Predicted model as a PDB file, atoms N, CA, C, CB and O in Angstrom, pLDDT in the B-factor column:
MODEL        1                                                                  
ATOM      1  N   MET A   1     122.699 142.457  62.894  1.00 47.00           N  
ATOM      2  CA  MET A   1     121.696 141.585  62.313  1.00 47.00           C  
ATOM      3  C   MET A   1     122.226 141.050  60.996  1.00 47.00           C  
ATOM      4  CB  MET A   1     120.351 142.329  62.113  1.00 47.00           C  
ATOM      5  O   MET A   1     122.849 141.776  60.221  1.00 47.00           O  
ATOM      6  N   ILE A   2     121.973 139.774  60.751  1.00 50.00           N  
ATOM      7  CA  ILE A   2     122.420 139.117  59.527  1.00 50.00           C  
ATOM      8  C   ILE A   2     121.221 138.900  58.620  1.00 50.00           C  
ATOM      9  CB  ILE A   2     123.128 137.768  59.837  1.00 50.00           C  
ATOM     10  O   ILE A   2     120.159 138.462  59.063  1.00 50.00           O  
ATOM     11  N   VAL A   3     121.402 139.209  57.363  1.00 49.00           N  
ATOM     12  CA  VAL A   3     120.358 138.941  56.382  1.00 49.00           C  
ATOM     13  C   VAL A   3     120.987 138.091  55.296  1.00 49.00           C  
ATOM     14  CB  VAL A   3     119.741 140.270  55.797  1.00 49.00           C  
ATOM     15  O   VAL A   3     121.954 138.500  54.652  1.00 49.00           O  
ATOM     16  N   GLN A   4     120.429 136.897  55.097  1.00 54.00           N  
ATOM     17  CA  GLN A   4     120.948 135.980  54.095  1.00 54.00           C  
ATOM     18  C   GLN A   4     119.814 135.518  53.191  1.00 54.00           C  
ATOM     19  CB  GLN A   4     121.643 134.773  54.761  1.00 54.00           C  
ATOM     20  O   GLN A   4     118.727 135.194  53.671  1.00 54.00           O  
ATOM     21  N   PRO A   5     120.059 135.485  51.896  1.00 54.00           N  
ATOM     22  CA  PRO A   5     119.015 134.990  50.994  1.00 54.00           C  
ATOM     23  C   PRO A   5     118.836 133.486  51.154  1.00 54.00           C  
ATOM     24  CB  PRO A   5     119.354 135.331  49.532  1.00 54.00           C  
ATOM     25  O   PRO A   5     119.787 132.765  51.453  1.00 54.00           O  
ATOM     26  N   SER A   6     117.637 133.036  50.955  1.00 54.00           N  
ATOM     27  CA  SER A   6     117.346 131.605  50.975  1.00 54.00           C  
ATOM     28  C   SER A   6     116.312 131.318  49.903  1.00 54.00           C  
ATOM     29  CB  SER A   6     116.843 131.142  52.380  1.00 54.00           C  
ATOM     30  O   SER A   6     115.847 132.224  49.212  1.00 54.00           O  
ATOM     31  N   GLU A   7     115.960 130.057  49.772  1.00 60.00           N  
ATOM     32  CA  GLU A   7     114.972 129.678  48.764  1.00 60.00           C  
ATOM     33  C   GLU A   7     113.604 130.270  49.065  1.00 60.00           C  
ATOM     34  CB  GLU A   7     114.870 128.165  48.671  1.00 60.00           C  
ATOM     35  O   GLU A   7     112.818 130.520  48.152  1.00 60.00           O  
ATOM     36  N   GLU A   8     113.315 130.494  50.347  1.00 60.00           N  
ATOM     37  CA  GLU A   8     111.999 130.984  50.742  1.00 60.00           C  
ATOM     38  C   GLU A   8     111.966 132.492  50.938  1.00 60.00           C  
ATOM     39  CB  GLU A   8     111.559 130.304  52.007  1.00 60.00           C  
ATOM     40  O   GLU A   8     110.927 133.032  51.318  1.00 60.00           O  
ATOM     41  N   GLY A   9     113.061 133.183  50.693  1.00 57.00           N  
ATOM     42  CA  GLY A   9     113.083 134.623  50.884  1.00 57.00           C  
ATOM     43  C   GLY A   9     114.252 135.031  51.749  1.00 57.00           C  
ATOM     44  O   GLY A   9     115.337 134.457  51.654  1.00 57.00           O  
ATOM     45  N   THR A  10     114.033 136.022  52.591  1.00 56.00           N  
ATOM     46  CA  THR A  10     115.094 136.572  53.407  1.00 56.00           C  
ATOM     47  C   THR A  10     115.064 135.993  54.812  1.00 56.00           C  
ATOM     48  CB  THR A  10     114.987 138.079  53.459  1.00 56.00           C  
ATOM     49  O   THR A  10     114.002 135.840  55.416  1.00 56.00           O  
ATOM     50  N   PHE A  11     116.234 135.678  55.315  1.00 57.00           N  
ATOM     51  CA  PHE A  11     116.382 135.170  56.673  1.00 57.00           C  
ATOM     52  C   PHE A  11     117.081 136.246  57.484  1.00 57.00           C  
ATOM     53  CB  PHE A  11     117.179 133.818  56.706  1.00 57.00           C  
ATOM     54  O   PHE A  11     118.127 136.759  57.087  1.00 57.00           O  
ATOM     55  N   SER A  12     116.498 136.580  58.619  1.00 61.00           N  
ATOM     56  CA  SER A  12     117.067 137.624  59.454  1.00 61.00           C  
ATOM     57  C   SER A  12     117.255 137.087  60.865  1.00 61.00           C  
ATOM     58  CB  SER A  12     116.169 138.884  59.457  1.00 61.00           C  
ATOM     59  O   SER A  12     116.331 136.529  61.457  1.00 61.00           O  
ATOM     60  N   ALA A  13     118.459 137.262  61.397  1.00 68.00           N  
ATOM     61  CA  ALA A  13     118.726 136.798  62.755  1.00 68.00           C  
ATOM     62  C   ALA A  13     119.845 137.634  63.350  1.00 68.00           C  
ATOM     63  CB  ALA A  13     119.097 135.289  62.771  1.00 68.00           C  
ATOM     64  O   ALA A  13     120.667 138.208  62.635  1.00 68.00           O  
ATOM     65  N   ARG A  14     119.857 137.690  64.647  1.00 81.00           N  
ATOM     66  CA  ARG A  14     120.964 138.347  65.326  1.00 81.00           C  
ATOM     67  C   ARG A  14     122.191 137.452  65.235  1.00 81.00           C  
ATOM     68  CB  ARG A  14     120.610 138.660  66.808  1.00 81.00           C  
ATOM     69  O   ARG A  14     122.081 136.227  65.191  1.00 81.00           O  
ATOM     70  N   GLU A  15     123.343 138.072  65.207  1.00 85.00           N  
ATOM     71  CA  GLU A  15     124.597 137.324  65.120  1.00 85.00           C  
ATOM     72  C   GLU A  15     124.725 136.326  66.272  1.00 85.00           C  
ATOM     73  CB  GLU A  15     125.792 138.286  65.122  1.00 85.00           C  
ATOM     74  O   GLU A  15     125.214 135.215  66.066  1.00 85.00           O  
ATOM     75  N   ARG A  16     124.298 136.697  67.469  1.00 84.00           N  
ATOM     76  CA  ARG A  16     124.415 135.780  68.612  1.00 84.00           C  
ATOM     77  C   ARG A  16     123.519 134.556  68.442  1.00 84.00           C  
ATOM     78  CB  ARG A  16     124.061 136.507  69.915  1.00 84.00           C  
ATOM     79  O   ARG A  16     123.854 133.474  68.922  1.00 84.00           O  
ATOM     80  N   HIS A  17     122.385 134.717  67.766  1.00 86.00           N  
ATOM     81  CA  HIS A  17     121.514 133.573  67.501  1.00 86.00           C  
ATOM     82  C   HIS A  17     122.161 132.633  66.490  1.00 86.00           C  
ATOM     83  CB  HIS A  17     120.139 134.045  66.988  1.00 86.00           C  
ATOM     84  O   HIS A  17     122.105 131.412  66.643  1.00 86.00           O  
ATOM     85  N   VAL A  18     122.763 133.193  65.477  1.00 89.00           N  
ATOM     86  CA  VAL A  18     123.438 132.383  64.470  1.00 89.00           C  
ATOM     87  C   VAL A  18     124.594 131.633  65.115  1.00 89.00           C  
ATOM     88  CB  VAL A  18     123.940 133.260  63.298  1.00 89.00           C  
ATOM     89  O   VAL A  18     124.796 130.451  64.836  1.00 89.00           O  
ATOM     90  N   GLN A  19     125.355 132.302  65.973  1.00 91.00           N  
ATOM     91  CA  GLN A  19     126.466 131.652  66.663  1.00 91.00           C  
ATOM     92  C   GLN A  19     125.955 130.530  67.571  1.00 91.00           C  
ATOM     93  CB  GLN A  19     127.266 132.683  67.484  1.00 91.00           C  
ATOM     94  O   GLN A  19     126.557 129.457  67.623  1.00 91.00           O  
ATOM     95  N   ALA A  20     124.863 130.766  68.280  1.00 90.00           N  
ATOM     96  CA  ALA A  20     124.283 129.733  69.152  1.00 90.00           C  
ATOM     97  C   ALA A  20     123.829 128.531  68.325  1.00 90.00           C  
ATOM     98  CB  ALA A  20     123.090 130.307  69.961  1.00 90.00           C  
ATOM     99  O   ALA A  20     124.005 127.390  68.753  1.00 90.00           O  
ATOM    100  N   LEU A  21     123.252 128.767  67.157  1.00 92.00           N  
ATOM    101  CA  LEU A  21     122.845 127.664  66.281  1.00 92.00           C  
ATOM    102  C   LEU A  21     124.046 126.881  65.782  1.00 92.00           C  
ATOM    103  CB  LEU A  21     122.043 128.193  65.094  1.00 92.00           C  
ATOM    104  O   LEU A  21     123.991 125.655  65.691  1.00 92.00           O  
ATOM    105  N   ARG A  22     125.128 127.570  65.460  1.00 94.00           N  
ATOM    106  CA  ARG A  22     126.347 126.888  65.019  1.00 94.00           C  
ATOM    107  C   ARG A  22     126.916 126.020  66.146  1.00 94.00           C  
ATOM    108  CB  ARG A  22     127.403 127.917  64.551  1.00 94.00           C  
ATOM    109  O   ARG A  22     127.332 124.884  65.916  1.00 94.00           O  
ATOM    110  N   GLU A  23     126.928 126.562  67.357  1.00 95.00           N  
ATOM    111  CA  GLU A  23     127.423 125.802  68.507  1.00 95.00           C  
ATOM    112  C   GLU A  23     126.543 124.579  68.770  1.00 95.00           C  
ATOM    113  CB  GLU A  23     127.477 126.696  69.760  1.00 95.00           C  
ATOM    114  O   GLU A  23     127.051 123.497  69.064  1.00 95.00           O  
ATOM    115  N   SER A  24     125.229 124.753  68.663  1.00 94.00           N  
ATOM    116  CA  SER A  24     124.316 123.624  68.849  1.00 94.00           C  
ATOM    117  C   SER A  24     124.551 122.555  67.797  1.00 94.00           C  
ATOM    118  CB  SER A  24     122.861 124.096  68.800  1.00 94.00           C  
ATOM    119  O   SER A  24     124.597 121.365  68.110  1.00 94.00           O  
ATOM    120  N   GLU A  25     124.697 122.975  66.567  1.00 95.00           N  
ATOM    121  CA  GLU A  25     124.934 122.033  65.478  1.00 95.00           C  
ATOM    122  C   GLU A  25     126.223 121.244  65.719  1.00 95.00           C  
ATOM    123  CB  GLU A  25     125.004 122.775  64.130  1.00 95.00           C  
ATOM    124  O   GLU A  25     126.252 120.026  65.541  1.00 95.00           O  
ATOM    125  N   ALA A  26     127.278 121.936  66.122  1.00 96.00           N  
ATOM    126  CA  ALA A  26     128.558 121.263  66.373  1.00 96.00           C  
ATOM    127  C   ALA A  26     128.422 120.235  67.494  1.00 96.00           C  
ATOM    128  CB  ALA A  26     129.648 122.294  66.729  1.00 96.00           C  
ATOM    129  O   ALA A  26     128.962 119.134  67.395  1.00 96.00           O  
ATOM    130  N   SER A  27     127.711 120.587  68.546  1.00 95.00           N  
ATOM    131  CA  SER A  27     127.514 119.657  69.663  1.00 95.00           C  
ATOM    132  C   SER A  27     126.697 118.446  69.226  1.00 95.00           C  
ATOM    133  CB  SER A  27     126.818 120.365  70.836  1.00 95.00           C  
ATOM    134  O   SER A  27     127.007 117.318  69.608  1.00 95.00           O  
ATOM    135  N   LEU A  28     125.662 118.673  68.432  1.00 95.00           N  
ATOM    136  CA  LEU A  28     124.838 117.556  67.959  1.00 95.00           C  
ATOM    137  C   LEU A  28     125.619 116.629  67.026  1.00 95.00           C  
ATOM    138  CB  LEU A  28     123.595 118.085  67.241  1.00 95.00           C  
ATOM    139  O   LEU A  28     125.443 115.412  67.065  1.00 95.00           O  
ATOM    140  N   ILE A  29     126.467 117.200  66.202  1.00 96.00           N  
ATOM    141  CA  ILE A  29     127.298 116.383  65.315  1.00 96.00           C  
ATOM    142  C   ILE A  29     128.276 115.552  66.139  1.00 96.00           C  
ATOM    143  CB  ILE A  29     128.062 117.273  64.303  1.00 96.00           C  
ATOM    144  O   ILE A  29     128.468 114.366  65.874  1.00 96.00           O  
ATOM    145  N   ARG A  30     128.898 116.183  67.145  1.00 95.00           N  
ATOM    146  CA  ARG A  30     129.819 115.427  67.999  1.00 95.00           C  
ATOM    147  C   ARG A  30     129.079 114.313  68.728  1.00 95.00           C  
ATOM    148  CB  ARG A  30     130.508 116.359  69.015  1.00 95.00           C  
ATOM    149  O   ARG A  30     129.600 113.205  68.851  1.00 95.00           O  
ATOM    150  N   ALA A  31     127.866 114.593  69.213  1.00 95.00           N  
ATOM    151  CA  ALA A  31     127.078 113.569  69.916  1.00 95.00           C  
ATOM    152  C   ALA A  31     126.777 112.400  68.984  1.00 95.00           C  
ATOM    153  CB  ALA A  31     125.757 114.170  70.462  1.00 95.00           C  
ATOM    154  O   ALA A  31     126.846 111.243  69.399  1.00 95.00           O  
ATOM    155  N   ALA A  32     126.447 112.690  67.743  1.00 94.00           N  
ATOM    156  CA  ALA A  32     126.123 111.636  66.780  1.00 94.00           C  
ATOM    157  C   ALA A  32     127.335 110.778  66.433  1.00 94.00           C  
ATOM    158  CB  ALA A  32     125.552 112.248  65.515  1.00 94.00           C  
ATOM    159  O   ALA A  32     127.191 109.618  66.046  1.00 94.00           O  
ATOM    160  N   ASN A  33     128.518 111.346  66.572  1.00 95.00           N  
ATOM    161  CA  ASN A  33     129.738 110.628  66.199  1.00 95.00           C  
ATOM    162  C   ASN A  33     130.414 109.910  67.363  1.00 95.00           C  
ATOM    163  CB  ASN A  33     130.708 111.581  65.586  1.00 95.00           C  
ATOM    164  O   ASN A  33     131.411 109.216  67.161  1.00 95.00           O  
ATOM    165  N   VAL A  34     129.892 110.067  68.569  1.00 92.00           N  
ATOM    166  CA  VAL A  34     130.464 109.376  69.728  1.00 92.00           C  
ATOM    167  C   VAL A  34     130.045 107.915  69.669  1.00 92.00           C  
ATOM    168  CB  VAL A  34     130.005 110.038  71.074  1.00 92.00           C  
ATOM    169  O   VAL A  34     128.883 107.599  69.412  1.00 92.00           O  
ATOM    170  N   SER A  35     130.997 107.036  69.909  1.00 88.00           N  
ATOM    171  CA  SER A  35     130.640 105.617  69.922  1.00 88.00           C  
ATOM    172  C   SER A  35     130.907 105.032  71.303  1.00 88.00           C  
ATOM    173  CB  SER A  35     131.430 104.838  68.840  1.00 88.00           C  
ATOM    174  O   SER A  35     132.031 105.066  71.803  1.00 88.00           O  
ATOM    175  N   GLY A  36     129.857 104.497  71.903  1.00 84.00           N  
ATOM    176  CA  GLY A  36     130.001 103.741  73.126  1.00 84.00           C  
ATOM    177  C   GLY A  36     129.948 104.476  74.441  1.00 84.00           C  
ATOM    178  O   GLY A  36     129.762 103.828  75.471  1.00 84.00           O  
ATOM    179  N   SER A  37     130.095 105.760  74.478  1.00 88.00           N  
ATOM    180  CA  SER A  37     130.128 106.476  75.751  1.00 88.00           C  
ATOM    181  C   SER A  37     128.867 107.326  75.926  1.00 88.00           C  
ATOM    182  CB  SER A  37     131.386 107.361  75.837  1.00 88.00           C  
ATOM    183  O   SER A  37     128.751 108.417  75.367  1.00 88.00           O  
ATOM    184  N   LEU A  38     127.940 106.808  76.706  1.00 91.00           N  
ATOM    185  CA  LEU A  38     126.702 107.553  76.936  1.00 91.00           C  
ATOM    186  C   LEU A  38     126.963 108.859  77.668  1.00 91.00           C  
ATOM    187  CB  LEU A  38     125.715 106.708  77.725  1.00 91.00           C  
ATOM    188  O   LEU A  38     126.238 109.833  77.465  1.00 91.00           O  
ATOM    189  N   GLU A  39     127.988 108.897  78.518  1.00 92.00           N  
ATOM    190  CA  GLU A  39     128.318 110.117  79.253  1.00 92.00           C  
ATOM    191  C   GLU A  39     128.753 111.228  78.303  1.00 92.00           C  
ATOM    192  CB  GLU A  39     129.420 109.840  80.280  1.00 92.00           C  
ATOM    193  O   GLU A  39     128.368 112.384  78.475  1.00 92.00           O  
ATOM    194  N   LEU A  40     129.563 110.872  77.294  1.00 93.00           N  
ATOM    195  CA  LEU A  40     130.007 111.877  76.325  1.00 93.00           C  
ATOM    196  C   LEU A  40     128.847 112.352  75.453  1.00 93.00           C  
ATOM    197  CB  LEU A  40     131.129 111.310  75.444  1.00 93.00           C  
ATOM    198  O   LEU A  40     128.750 113.537  75.134  1.00 93.00           O  
ATOM    199  N   ILE A  41     127.984 111.442  75.075  1.00 93.00           N  
ATOM    200  CA  ILE A  41     126.808 111.826  74.291  1.00 93.00           C  
ATOM    201  C   ILE A  41     125.935 112.770  75.102  1.00 93.00           C  
ATOM    202  CB  ILE A  41     125.999 110.577  73.858  1.00 93.00           C  
ATOM    203  O   ILE A  41     125.489 113.800  74.597  1.00 93.00           O  
ATOM    204  N   ALA A  42     125.692 112.420  76.363  1.00 92.00           N  
ATOM    205  CA  ALA A  42     124.864 113.257  77.229  1.00 92.00           C  
ATOM    206  C   ALA A  42     125.467 114.649  77.397  1.00 92.00           C  
ATOM    207  CB  ALA A  42     124.688 112.595  78.596  1.00 92.00           C  
ATOM    208  O   ALA A  42     124.743 115.644  77.403  1.00 92.00           O  
ATOM    209  N   GLU A  43     126.786 114.720  77.533  1.00 92.00           N  
ATOM    210  CA  GLU A  43     127.439 116.025  77.687  1.00 92.00           C  
ATOM    211  C   GLU A  43     127.285 116.864  76.430  1.00 92.00           C  
ATOM    212  CB  GLU A  43     128.925 115.849  78.019  1.00 92.00           C  
ATOM    213  O   GLU A  43     127.014 118.061  76.521  1.00 92.00           O  
ATOM    214  N   GLU A  44     127.452 116.265  75.266  1.00 93.00           N  
ATOM    215  CA  GLU A  44     127.279 117.015  74.018  1.00 93.00           C  
ATOM    216  C   GLU A  44     125.837 117.488  73.857  1.00 93.00           C  
ATOM    217  CB  GLU A  44     127.687 116.153  72.813  1.00 93.00           C  
ATOM    218  O   GLU A  44     125.597 118.599  73.385  1.00 93.00           O  
ATOM    219  N   LEU A  45     124.875 116.649  74.246  1.00 92.00           N  
ATOM    220  CA  LEU A  45     123.471 117.057  74.180  1.00 92.00           C  
ATOM    221  C   LEU A  45     123.190 118.195  75.160  1.00 92.00           C  
ATOM    222  CB  LEU A  45     122.548 115.862  74.478  1.00 92.00           C  
ATOM    223  O   LEU A  45     122.410 119.099  74.860  1.00 92.00           O  
ATOM    224  N   ARG A  46     123.827 118.147  76.331  1.00 90.00           N  
ATOM    225  CA  ARG A  46     123.667 119.225  77.313  1.00 90.00           C  
ATOM    226  C   ARG A  46     124.225 120.533  76.751  1.00 90.00           C  
ATOM    227  CB  ARG A  46     124.376 118.863  78.646  1.00 90.00           C  
ATOM    228  O   ARG A  46     123.625 121.593  76.929  1.00 90.00           O  
ATOM    229  N   LEU A  47     125.368 120.458  76.076  1.00 92.00           N  
ATOM    230  CA  LEU A  47     125.955 121.656  75.482  1.00 92.00           C  
ATOM    231  C   LEU A  47     125.070 122.218  74.365  1.00 92.00           C  
ATOM    232  CB  LEU A  47     127.352 121.344  74.937  1.00 92.00           C  
ATOM    233  O   LEU A  47     124.917 123.433  74.238  1.00 92.00           O  
ATOM    234  N   ALA A  48     124.492 121.328  73.562  1.00 93.00           N  
ATOM    235  CA  ALA A  48     123.571 121.774  72.505  1.00 93.00           C  
ATOM    236  C   ALA A  48     122.352 122.454  73.116  1.00 93.00           C  
ATOM    237  CB  ALA A  48     123.130 120.581  71.623  1.00 93.00           C  
ATOM    238  O   ALA A  48     121.911 123.499  72.639  1.00 93.00           O  
ATOM    239  N   GLN A  49     121.812 121.859  74.170  1.00 88.00           N  
ATOM    240  CA  GLN A  49     120.652 122.442  74.853  1.00 88.00           C  
ATOM    241  C   GLN A  49     120.985 123.809  75.420  1.00 88.00           C  
ATOM    242  CB  GLN A  49     120.164 121.518  75.973  1.00 88.00           C  
ATOM    243  O   GLN A  49     120.170 124.729  75.357  1.00 88.00           O  
ATOM    244  N   HIS A  50     122.167 123.943  75.968  1.00 87.00           N  
ATOM    245  CA  HIS A  50     122.595 125.233  76.519  1.00 87.00           C  
ATOM    246  C   HIS A  50     122.655 126.296  75.415  1.00 87.00           C  
ATOM    247  CB  HIS A  50     123.977 125.096  77.208  1.00 87.00           C  
ATOM    248  O   HIS A  50     122.236 127.434  75.627  1.00 87.00           O  
ATOM    249  N   SER A  51     123.169 125.932  74.257  1.00 90.00           N  
ATOM    250  CA  SER A  51     123.237 126.873  73.144  1.00 90.00           C  
ATOM    251  C   SER A  51     121.845 127.266  72.661  1.00 90.00           C  
ATOM    252  CB  SER A  51     124.038 126.274  71.993  1.00 90.00           C  
ATOM    253  O   SER A  51     121.590 128.437  72.381  1.00 90.00           O  
ATOM    254  N   PHE A  52     120.946 126.292  72.564  1.00 88.00           N  
ATOM    255  CA  PHE A  52     119.567 126.601  72.168  1.00 88.00           C  
ATOM    256  C   PHE A  52     118.895 127.522  73.190  1.00 88.00           C  
ATOM    257  CB  PHE A  52     118.750 125.304  72.011  1.00 88.00           C  
ATOM    258  O   PHE A  52     118.126 128.410  72.822  1.00 88.00           O  
ATOM    259  N   ALA A  53     119.189 127.305  74.464  1.00 86.00           N  
ATOM    260  CA  ALA A  53     118.573 128.112  75.523  1.00 86.00           C  
ATOM    261  C   ALA A  53     118.978 129.577  75.411  1.00 86.00           C  
ATOM    262  CB  ALA A  53     118.960 127.568  76.900  1.00 86.00           C  
ATOM    263  O   ALA A  53     118.252 130.453  75.879  1.00 86.00           O  
ATOM    264  N   GLN A  54     120.120 129.854  74.802  1.00 82.00           N  
ATOM    265  CA  GLN A  54     120.533 131.235  74.601  1.00 82.00           C  
ATOM    266  C   GLN A  54     119.590 131.956  73.645  1.00 82.00           C  
ATOM    267  CB  GLN A  54     121.962 131.290  74.071  1.00 82.00           C  
ATOM    268  O   GLN A  54     119.504 133.184  73.663  1.00 82.00           O  
ATOM    269  N   ILE A  55     118.889 131.204  72.820  1.00 83.00           N  
ATOM    270  CA  ILE A  55     117.938 131.779  71.867  1.00 83.00           C  
ATOM    271  C   ILE A  55     116.519 131.751  72.431  1.00 83.00           C  
ATOM    272  CB  ILE A  55     117.992 131.021  70.530  1.00 83.00           C  
ATOM    273  O   ILE A  55     115.794 132.744  72.375  1.00 83.00           O  
ATOM    274  N   THR A  56     116.144 130.611  72.967  1.00 83.00           N  
ATOM    275  CA  THR A  56     114.751 130.397  73.348  1.00 83.00           C  
ATOM    276  C   THR A  56     114.409 130.781  74.775  1.00 83.00           C  
ATOM    277  CB  THR A  56     114.408 128.985  73.147  1.00 83.00           C  
ATOM    278  O   THR A  56     113.234 130.908  75.120  1.00 83.00           O  
ATOM    279  N   GLY A  57     115.404 130.963  75.592  1.00 77.00           N  
ATOM    280  CA  GLY A  57     115.156 131.248  76.997  1.00 77.00           C  
ATOM    281  C   GLY A  57     115.621 130.087  77.853  1.00 77.00           C  
ATOM    282  O   GLY A  57     116.045 129.052  77.338  1.00 77.00           O  
ATOM    283  N   LYS A  58     115.542 130.261  79.137  1.00 74.00           N  
ATOM    284  CA  LYS A  58     116.084 129.274  80.066  1.00 74.00           C  
ATOM    285  C   LYS A  58     115.291 127.975  80.041  1.00 74.00           C  
ATOM    286  CB  LYS A  58     116.103 129.836  81.473  1.00 74.00           C  
ATOM    287  O   LYS A  58     114.060 127.964  80.066  1.00 74.00           O  
ATOM    288  N   PHE A  59     116.028 126.903  79.992  1.00 65.00           N  
ATOM    289  CA  PHE A  59     115.496 125.544  80.057  1.00 65.00           C  
ATOM    290  C   PHE A  59     116.557 124.762  80.795  1.00 65.00           C  
ATOM    291  CB  PHE A  59     115.174 124.926  78.613  1.00 65.00           C  
ATOM    292  O   PHE A  59     117.613 124.468  80.235  1.00 65.00           O  
ATOM    293  N   SER A  60     116.295 124.424  82.033  1.00 67.00           N  
ATOM    294  CA  SER A  60     117.333 123.842  82.889  1.00 67.00           C  
ATOM    295  C   SER A  60     117.603 122.378  82.564  1.00 67.00           C  
ATOM    296  CB  SER A  60     116.937 123.972  84.344  1.00 67.00           C  
ATOM    297  O   SER A  60     116.833 121.716  81.869  1.00 67.00           O  
ATOM    298  N   ALA A  61     118.727 121.899  83.094  1.00 67.00           N  
ATOM    299  CA  ALA A  61     119.073 120.487  82.933  1.00 67.00           C  
ATOM    300  C   ALA A  61     118.005 119.609  83.564  1.00 67.00           C  
ATOM    301  CB  ALA A  61     120.449 120.187  83.554  1.00 67.00           C  
ATOM    302  O   ALA A  61     117.707 118.534  83.045  1.00 67.00           O  
ATOM    303  N   ASP A  62     117.423 120.048  84.679  1.00 73.00           N  
ATOM    304  CA  ASP A  62     116.343 119.283  85.303  1.00 73.00           C  
ATOM    305  C   ASP A  62     115.131 119.184  84.386  1.00 73.00           C  
ATOM    306  CB  ASP A  62     115.941 119.920  86.630  1.00 73.00           C  
ATOM    307  O   ASP A  62     114.483 118.139  84.320  1.00 73.00           O  
ATOM    308  N   ASP A  63     114.825 120.264  83.682  1.00 70.00           N  
ATOM    309  CA  ASP A  63     113.724 120.236  82.715  1.00 70.00           C  
ATOM    310  C   ASP A  63     114.020 119.224  81.610  1.00 70.00           C  
ATOM    311  CB  ASP A  63     113.491 121.645  82.110  1.00 70.00           C  
ATOM    312  O   ASP A  63     113.150 118.448  81.215  1.00 70.00           O  
ATOM    313  N   LEU A  64     115.254 119.242  81.118  1.00 66.00           N  
ATOM    314  CA  LEU A  64     115.650 118.328  80.056  1.00 66.00           C  
ATOM    315  C   LEU A  64     115.578 116.881  80.527  1.00 66.00           C  
ATOM    316  CB  LEU A  64     117.061 118.655  79.571  1.00 66.00           C  
ATOM    317  O   LEU A  64     115.048 116.022  79.822  1.00 66.00           O  
ATOM    318  N   LEU A  65     116.107 116.610  81.709  1.00 72.00           N  
ATOM    319  CA  LEU A  65     116.046 115.251  82.246  1.00 72.00           C  
ATOM    320  C   LEU A  65     114.605 114.800  82.448  1.00 72.00           C  
ATOM    321  CB  LEU A  65     116.810 115.165  83.568  1.00 72.00           C  
ATOM    322  O   LEU A  65     114.269 113.646  82.183  1.00 72.00           O  
ATOM    323  N   GLY A  66     113.756 115.707  82.914  1.00 73.00           N  
ATOM    324  CA  GLY A  66     112.342 115.381  83.078  1.00 73.00           C  
ATOM    325  C   GLY A  66     111.709 114.978  81.770  1.00 73.00           C  
ATOM    326  O   GLY A  66     110.928 114.027  81.718  1.00 73.00           O  
ATOM    327  N   GLU A  67     112.046 115.710  80.689  1.00 69.00           N  
ATOM    328  CA  GLU A  67     111.526 115.363  79.366  1.00 69.00           C  
ATOM    329  C   GLU A  67     112.027 114.000  78.908  1.00 69.00           C  
ATOM    330  CB  GLU A  67     111.919 116.430  78.346  1.00 69.00           C  
ATOM    331  O   GLU A  67     111.254 113.189  78.396  1.00 69.00           O  
ATOM    332  N   ILE A  68     113.304 113.751  79.089  1.00 70.00           N  
ATOM    333  CA  ILE A  68     113.892 112.496  78.640  1.00 70.00           C  
ATOM    334  C   ILE A  68     113.290 111.318  79.405  1.00 70.00           C  
ATOM    335  CB  ILE A  68     115.419 112.524  78.816  1.00 70.00           C  
ATOM    336  O   ILE A  68     112.840 110.346  78.798  1.00 70.00           O  
ATOM    337  N   PHE A  69     113.283 111.406  80.742  1.00 72.00           N  
ATOM    338  CA  PHE A  69     112.843 110.281  81.546  1.00 72.00           C  
ATOM    339  C   PHE A  69     111.327 110.089  81.526  1.00 72.00           C  
ATOM    340  CB  PHE A  69     113.310 110.460  82.959  1.00 72.00           C  
ATOM    341  O   PHE A  69     110.848 109.008  81.866  1.00 72.00           O  
ATOM    342  N   SER A  70     110.573 111.092  81.143  1.00 73.00           N  
ATOM    343  CA  SER A  70     109.132 110.930  81.051  1.00 73.00           C  
ATOM    344  C   SER A  70     108.764 110.006  79.881  1.00 73.00           C  
ATOM    345  CB  SER A  70     108.451 112.301  80.890  1.00 73.00           C  
ATOM    346  O   SER A  70     107.643 109.503  79.811  1.00 73.00           O  
ATOM    347  N   ARG A  71     109.702 109.791  78.979  1.00 72.00           N  
ATOM    348  CA  ARG A  71     109.438 108.956  77.795  1.00 72.00           C  
ATOM    349  C   ARG A  71     109.955 107.526  77.930  1.00 72.00           C  
ATOM    350  CB  ARG A  71     110.060 109.589  76.578  1.00 72.00           C  
ATOM    351  O   ARG A  71     109.751 106.698  77.042  1.00 72.00           O  
ATOM    352  N   PHE A  72     110.625 107.245  79.045  1.00 69.00           N  
ATOM    353  CA  PHE A  72     111.178 105.913  79.244  1.00 69.00           C  
ATOM    354  C   PHE A  72     110.620 105.275  80.487  1.00 69.00           C  
ATOM    355  CB  PHE A  72     112.685 105.967  79.324  1.00 69.00           C  
ATOM    356  O   PHE A  72     110.299 105.963  81.456  1.00 69.00           O  
ATOM    357  N   CYS A  73     110.503 103.974  80.467  1.00 62.00           N  
ATOM    358  CA  CYS A  73     110.096 103.206  81.621  1.00 62.00           C  
ATOM    359  C   CYS A  73     111.359 102.662  82.258  1.00 62.00           C  
ATOM    360  CB  CYS A  73     109.102 102.064  81.238  1.00 62.00           C  
ATOM    361  O   CYS A  73     111.964 101.723  81.739  1.00 62.00           O  
ATOM    362  N   ILE A  74     111.763 103.243  83.376  1.00 57.00           N  
ATOM    363  CA  ILE A  74     113.034 102.878  84.005  1.00 57.00           C  
ATOM    364  C   ILE A  74     112.761 102.064  85.259  1.00 57.00           C  
ATOM    365  CB  ILE A  74     113.873 104.140  84.345  1.00 57.00           C  
ATOM    366  O   ILE A  74     111.821 102.340  86.005  1.00 57.00           O  
ATOM    367  N   GLY A  75     113.600 101.053  85.478  1.00 58.00           N  
ATOM    368  CA  GLY A  75     113.517 100.270  86.706  1.00 58.00           C  
ATOM    369  C   GLY A  75     112.640  99.047  86.608  1.00 58.00           C  
ATOM    370  O   GLY A  75     112.344  98.426  87.629  1.00 58.00           O  
ATOM    371  N   LYS A  76     112.220  98.685  85.436  1.00 50.00           N  
ATOM    372  CA  LYS A  76     111.392  97.475  85.283  1.00 50.00           C  
ATOM    373  C   LYS A  76     112.156  96.421  84.553  1.00 50.00           C  
ATOM    374  CB  LYS A  76     110.087  97.779  84.543  1.00 50.00           C  
ATOM    375  O   LYS A  76     111.637  95.329  84.323  1.00 50.00           O  
TER     376      LYS A  76                                                      
ENDMDL                                                                          
END                                                                             
């Protein structure tokens, strides 16, 4: 368990959670820096989602796609 001071007090997390957050952050940064390739952006977002799922529990790619496409009007 890691304990780090912060402005709001003590932060406590398991090392694997901290590592998953670091991996998610790296994937999100790479996604933000990709220019022109939606496939590469999507892959980085998928990797970030996978890292988050290690903390929060299973959330499949189908669930993620359902969330994304529920917000867009496609085919019109």
